[in-house]
C-alpha distance (Angstrom), angle and dihedral (degrees) to the residues before:
residue distance angle dihedral
R1 . . .
L2 3.82 . .
S3 3.91 113.4 .
Y4 3.78 127.0 -162.3
Q5 3.80 131.1 -178.6
F6 3.87 128.4 -151.7
R7 3.65 109.1 -148.2
G8 3.78 131.5 149.0
G9 3.78 91.8 1.7
E10 3.76 94.7 -56.8
W11 3.88 138.0 97.9
T12 3.71 117.3 -133.9
Q13 3.73 129.4 179.0
S14 3.89 107.8 -113.8
G15 3.73 100.2 178.4
F16 3.76 153.4 -13.1
H17 3.76 126.3 -150.3
S18 3.79 126.5 172.5
R19 3.83 112.9 -141.6
T20 3.79 108.7 160.0
E21 3.79 92.2 179.4
S22 3.86 92.8 64.8
T23 3.85 122.4 89.5
T24 3.87 110.5 -107.1
F25 3.82 140.4 -164.1
R26 3.76 134.0 -158.0
A27 3.70 116.6 -102.7
A28 3.81 85.8 -130.8
D29 3.79 86.5 66.8
L30 3.82 89.6 70.4
D31 3.75 112.1 104.6
P32 3.85 113.6 -154.5
A33 3.76 90.2 -156.8
V34 3.76 91.7 55.4
I35 3.83 89.4 49.5
E36 3.83 91.6 52.2
Q37 3.75 88.7 46.5
V38 3.92 96.4 51.7
V39 3.78 92.7 44.7
A40 3.88 90.5 52.1
A41 3.94 91.9 45.4
A42 3.91 96.8 46.7
P43 3.81 97.6 79.1
D44 3.77 93.5 53.3
E45 3.88 93.3 40.8
L46 3.94 90.9 50.8
D47 3.89 92.5 37.7
M48 3.73 87.5 -126.0
S49 3.84 102.0 127.9
G50 3.81 107.9 174.3
A51 3.80 95.1 26.7
R52 3.73 117.2 127.9
L53 3.79 126.4 -124.2
S54 3.84 108.5 -95.9
H55 3.98 95.8 -179.2
I56 3.71 147.2 -45.3
S57 3.78 122.5 -127.3
V58 3.87 124.3 -166.2
F59 3.77 119.4 -157.2
A60 3.78 132.2 169.7
D61 3.78 112.3 -108.5
P62 3.81 122.7 -139.4
L63 3.81 88.9 -79.9
G64 3.79 95.6 50.1
E65 3.81 95.5 -104.9
P66 3.81 124.5 129.1
E67 3.68 116.0 -92.3
Y68 3.82 116.7 -167.9
A69 3.81 124.8 -145.9
V70 3.66 111.9 -167.9
S71 3.86 116.0 -165.8
L72 3.80 123.1 -161.2
T73 3.91 128.4 -173.9
D74 3.79 127.2 -162.7
G75 3.91 92.2 -168.9
G76 3.74 97.9 -82.0
D77 3.80 108.4 27.7
L78 3.79 129.5 56.1
G79 3.74 118.8 -155.4
T80 3.81 128.4 -173.2
A81 3.81 130.7 -157.6
T82 3.73 119.4 -171.0
F83 3.77 121.5 -152.5
G84 3.77 132.7 -170.8
P85 3.92 124.7 -128.9
D86 3.75 88.9 -85.2
G87 3.72 96.5 54.8
Q88 3.85 94.7 -106.3
L89 3.87 116.7 140.6
R90 3.82 111.3 -109.0
K91 3.86 99.1 175.5
T92 3.78 148.5 -24.0
R93 3.79 133.8 -142.2
């Protein structure tokens, strides 16, 4: 697992962990248009208009495709909307 953080306008590598038992996906499978779509959709899906983006996590789903978890915060609450590789909502919490 390779982790990056985007802060202050720059990407930095924040960690690397080798877990061969986990399902993986290729970084080339990440679609910037889908990432933009899910970030834009998350506030409505979570009923958190005006909230700010906390972070985005990308995991491999059971089929090895990217699954996007978009987390928003409004100062006190944190909400997360999870989307599939096609940008379709899978769950909220």
